[in-house]
C-alpha positions as CSV (number, residue, x, y, z in Angstrom):
1,M,-11.7,-4.9,-9.4
2,R,-8.1,-3.7,-9.8
3,R,-5.3,-5.4,-7.4
4,G,-3.6,-3.5,-5.0
5,V,0.3,-3.7,-3.9
6,L,-0.6,-6.4,-1.5
7,E,-1.8,-8.7,-4.0
8,T,0.8,-7.9,-6.8
9,A,3.6,-8.9,-4.0
10,L,2.1,-11.9,-2.4
11,T,1.3,-13.5,-6.4
12,G,3.5,-11.7,-8.4
13,R,0.8,-11.8,-11.1
14,K,1.0,-8.8,-14.1
15,T,-1.7,-7.1,-15.5
16,R,-2.9,-8.3,-19.2
17,T,-4.0,-5.4,-21.1
18,S,-1.7,-3.7,-23.8
19,H,-2.5,0.0,-21.6
20,A,-1.6,-1.8,-18.3
21,Q,1.4,-3.6,-19.8
22,V,3.4,-0.5,-21.3
23,V,2.1,1.6,-18.0
24,D,3.7,-1.1,-15.9
25,E,7.0,-1.3,-17.7
26,L,7.5,2.0,-18.2
27,G,6.5,2.7,-14.6
28,R,8.9,0.4,-13.1
29,E,11.9,1.8,-15.6
30,I,11.2,5.4,-14.0
31,I,11.2,4.3,-10.7
32,S,14.2,2.0,-11.0
33,G,16.1,5.0,-12.6
34,H,16.4,3.3,-15.8
35,Y,15.2,6.5,-17.1
36,P,16.1,8.8,-14.4
37,V,14.8,12.4,-13.5
38,G,15.0,14.8,-16.4
39,M,15.5,12.0,-19.3
40,T,13.2,12.3,-22.3
41,L,11.5,9.3,-23.2
42,P,11.8,7.6,-26.1
43,G,9.5,9.0,-29.0
44,D,5.9,7.5,-29.6
45,F,7.3,5.2,-32.8
46,E,9.8,3.7,-31.1
47,L,7.6,2.8,-28.0
48,A,4.8,1.6,-30.1
49,Q,7.5,-0.7,-32.1
50,R,9.0,-2.3,-28.4
51,F,5.5,-2.8,-27.0
52,R,3.6,-3.7,-30.4
53,V,1.0,-1.4,-29.2
54,S,-1.1,1.6,-31.2
55,R,-0.2,5.4,-31.0
56,T,-3.7,5.5,-29.6
57,V,-2.8,3.0,-26.7
58,L,0.4,4.6,-26.3
59,R,-0.9,8.1,-25.4
60,E,-3.3,6.2,-23.0
61,A,-0.9,4.9,-21.5
62,M,1.0,8.1,-21.2
63,K,-1.7,9.9,-20.1
64,T,-2.0,7.7,-17.4
65,L,1.9,8.1,-16.1
66,A,1.5,11.6,-16.3
67,A,-1.3,11.5,-14.4
68,K,0.9,9.5,-11.7
69,G,3.5,12.5,-11.4
70,L,5.9,10.7,-13.2
71,I,6.4,12.4,-16.8
72,V,5.7,15.7,-18.2
73,P,5.0,15.9,-22.0
74,R,7.0,18.9,-23.4
75,A,6.5,20.8,-26.4
76,R,9.0,20.3,-29.1
77,I,10.8,18.5,-26.8
78,G,9.7,15.4,-26.0
79,T,8.3,13.4,-22.6
80,K,10.4,14.0,-19.5
81,V,10.5,12.2,-16.4
82,T,9.2,14.1,-13.6
83,P,11.2,15.2,-10.3
84,Q,10.6,12.5,-7.5
85,N,8.6,15.4,-5.2
86,Q,6.3,15.4,-8.2
87,W,5.9,11.1,-8.2
88,N,2.2,10.5,-6.5
89,L,2.9,7.9,-3.7
90,F,-0.6,7.6,-2.8
91,D,-0.9,5.8,-6.1
92,S,-0.8,2.2,-5.4
93,D,1.1,1.6,-8.5
94,V,3.9,3.3,-7.9
95,L,4.1,2.2,-4.5
96,T,4.3,-1.0,-6.5
97,W,6.5,-0.4,-8.2
98,Y,8.7,0.8,-5.7
99,F,8.4,-2.7,-4.0
100,H,9.8,-4.0,-7.3
101,K,12.9,-1.8,-7.4
102,G,13.3,-2.8,-3.6
103,V,12.9,-0.3,-0.8
104,D,15.2,0.8,2.4
105,Q,14.8,1.5,6.2
106,P,14.3,5.2,5.1
107,F,11.5,4.5,2.8
108,L,9.5,2.0,5.4
109,Q,10.4,4.8,8.0
110,H,8.6,7.2,6.3
111,L,5.4,4.9,5.5
112,T,5.5,4.2,9.5
113,E,5.0,7.9,10.1
114,I,2.1,8.6,7.6
115,R,0.8,5.6,8.8
116,L,0.6,6.8,12.6
117,A,-0.3,10.8,11.4
118,F,-3.7,9.1,10.0
119,E,-4.4,5.7,11.4
120,P,-4.6,6.4,15.0
121,F,-6.9,9.1,14.2
122,A,-9.1,6.8,12.4
123,A,-9.5,4.6,15.0
124,S,-10.6,7.0,17.5
125,L,-13.1,8.3,15.0
126,A,-14.4,4.8,14.7
127,V,-14.9,5.1,18.6
128,E,-17.1,7.8,17.5
129,N,-19.1,6.3,14.4
130,A,-18.6,2.7,14.6
131,D,-22.0,0.9,14.9
132,D,-22.6,-2.2,16.3
133,D,-22.1,-3.9,13.0
134,D,-19.1,-2.4,12.4
135,I,-17.7,-3.3,15.9
136,R,-18.8,-7.3,14.9
137,Q,-17.2,-7.3,11.8
138,L,-14.1,-5.7,13.5
139,Y,-13.8,-8.6,16.4
140,E,-14.8,-10.9,13.3
141,L,-11.5,-9.9,11.3
142,A,-9.1,-9.5,14.8
143,D,-10.0,-12.7,15.3
144,E,-9.3,-14.0,11.8
145,M,-5.7,-13.0,12.2
146,G,-5.5,-15.8,15.3
147,N,-6.6,-18.3,12.8
148,P,-3.5,-21.1,13.1
149,A,-3.8,-22.6,9.9
150,H,-2.5,-18.9,8.6
151,T,0.2,-19.0,6.1
152,P,2.5,-15.7,6.6
153,A,0.7,-14.1,2.9
154,T,-3.1,-15.1,4.6
155,L,-1.7,-13.5,7.6
156,A,-0.9,-10.2,5.7
157,V,-4.1,-10.4,3.9
158,A,-6.3,-10.7,7.5
159,D,-4.4,-7.8,8.7
160,L,-4.7,-5.8,5.7
161,K,-8.8,-6.5,5.5
162,F,-8.6,-5.4,9.3
163,H,-7.1,-1.9,8.9
164,L,-8.7,-1.1,5.4
165,A,-12.3,-1.9,8.0
166,I,-10.7,0.4,10.2
167,A,-10.8,3.3,7.7
168,E,-14.2,2.4,6.6
169,A,-15.9,2.5,10.4
170,S,-13.9,5.8,10.9
171,R,-17.0,7.2,8.1
172,N,-14.5,9.9,6.6
173,P,-14.1,8.9,3.2
174,F,-10.2,10.7,3.0
175,M,-9.4,8.0,5.3
176,R,-9.9,5.2,2.8
177,T,-8.1,6.8,0.4
178,V,-4.5,6.3,2.5
179,G,-5.5,2.6,2.3
180,S,-2.6,2.2,-0.7
181,L,-0.1,3.5,2.1
182,I,-1.2,1.5,5.0
183,E,-1.6,-1.6,2.0
184,A,2.4,-0.9,0.8
185,A,3.4,-0.6,4.7
186,L,2.1,-4.3,5.5
187,V,3.9,-5.6,2.2
188,G,7.2,-3.9,3.2
189,I,6.6,-6.0,6.3
190,F,5.3,-9.1,4.8
191,K,8.3,-8.9,2.1
192,L,11.2,-8.4,4.7
193,S,10.2,-10.3,7.7
194,S,7.7,-12.9,6.6
195,P,7.4,-14.7,10.2
196,E,6.0,-18.0,10.6
197,A,2.3,-17.8,10.6
198,N,2.4,-20.5,13.9
199,E,-0.3,-20.3,16.6
200,N,1.3,-18.8,18.9
201,R,2.4,-15.7,16.3
202,T,-1.3,-15.6,15.2
203,A,-2.7,-15.3,18.7
204,E,-0.3,-13.0,19.5
205,V,-1.3,-10.8,16.3
206,A,-5.2,-11.1,16.9
207,A,-4.7,-10.1,20.5
208,R,-3.1,-7.4,19.6
209,H,-5.8,-6.3,16.9
210,R,-8.4,-7.2,19.6
211,L,-7.7,-4.5,21.7
212,I,-7.7,-1.4,18.9
213,V,-11.6,-3.1,19.0
214,D,-12.0,-3.4,22.6
215,A,-11.5,0.2,22.7
216,I,-13.8,1.2,20.1
217,A,-16.4,-0.9,21.5
218,K,-15.9,0.9,25.2
219,R,-15.7,4.4,23.3
220,D,-12.4,4.9,24.2
221,K,-11.0,7.7,21.7
222,E,-7.0,7.5,23.4
223,G,-7.5,3.7,24.0
224,A,-8.0,3.1,20.5
225,A,-5.6,5.8,18.7
226,Q,-3.1,4.1,21.4
227,A,-3.7,0.7,20.6
228,M,-3.2,1.1,16.9
229,R,-0.3,3.2,17.6
230,N,1.6,0.1,19.5
231,V,0.5,-2.1,16.2
232,I,1.9,-0.1,13.6
233,M,5.3,0.3,15.9
234,E,5.3,-3.4,16.9
235,G,5.3,-3.5,12.8
236,R,8.0,-1.2,12.5
237,D,9.9,-2.6,15.0
238,R,10.0,-6.1,13.1
239,V,11.1,-4.8,10.2
240,G,13.9,-2.3,11.8
241,S,15.6,-5.8,13.2
242,V,15.4,-7.4,10.0
243,L,17.3,-4.2,8.4
244,G,19.4,-3.2,11.0
């Protein structure tokens, strides 16, 4: 199973296949500006020599980067880096590379805005569609966030599991697609604020998330949406206090 943004941020582990290594290194270099927008990448021979891979592996890697919107091949010109507005920010690799580069408050604010556009509505859909098993699981995930043994890293993972479970309970397959954005936002909160996961802290986190589940269990659409907004805004404010 492919590692997501959060696991990469927490563990620092890199992919191992030749194809993944080429994609990862070139992707990071494009996002960081080492290869700026409009620049033509080195030729196939040079890149194959650099990464010590076959032309076949290199071509597949370039196809992957093109699918993410980062590059476009041009006949008789070469492969160019595309404008940033063509980059697929819903792609978890692209988001991982952004965090490797280092993100600022405007970028995290944009992530908060897109979460506010999707997650409260996902919570209200869960009011309509979640069954008893879903609600039981959501309570378990919320309570798990209150475990005083959590480290900041394990609390971030527990937080992610809860929000993805809400997306699943909405029964809208498109909601699951925005999971990488949710994950990226939680990575940003974790990396920038990293609060100590003490007993009081985890109890507060669990209580705020339980309010979402309480509203879902009561079939209160607006209550669920507002409780989700409150959780997202609290994370935004915590990061804002760190970035100033």
